[in-house]
N, C-alpha and C positions, 0 to 999 in steps of 0.2 A: 457537075452541072450546076448552073446558076439559075434558079427559078425566081421569077418575078412575083412578088406579092401584090395583089391588087390593092389599090388605095382604100383602106378601111379605116373609118373613124369611129372610135368608141366614145359613147356618150353615157352619162348617168341621168336617170329620170326618176323623179319622185312623184308617186301617184298618191293623191290625198283625196279622201271622200268619206262620206258617212258609211256606217255599217250596211252591208248587204246591197251595195249599189252596183257591183260588178267590176271592181278594181282588178281582182285576180283574173277574172274571165277576160278582161281587156288585155292584160299583160300576156296571158297564155295565148290568146288569139293572135297577137302580134308576133310573139316569140316563136310560136310553132306554125304560124301561117294556117291555123285551123282552130276550130272551137272544140272544147272538151265537154263531155256530158257532165251533168250534175254529180253523178256517182264518181267520175274521175276526179273532179275538183274536191269533193268531200273526202275521198279516200287518200288523197295525196297532200291536201292543204294543211300546212302547219302555220298558224298566224305568228308573225314575229314582231308585229307592231300593235300595241293596244292603246285605245283611247281611254284616258282617265278623266272623268268629269269632276 
């Protein structure tokens, strides 16, 4: 059987902002189509980008 794949476009997005402004919450809300609790964010969040002043 030949299944048709829907037209899906993959994009890359860079989110930049100050500390504790909600970047992770914004990404999770869009990716999961819901919001996470503060506990869920803190329990699973591992920062991979750091700001060095």
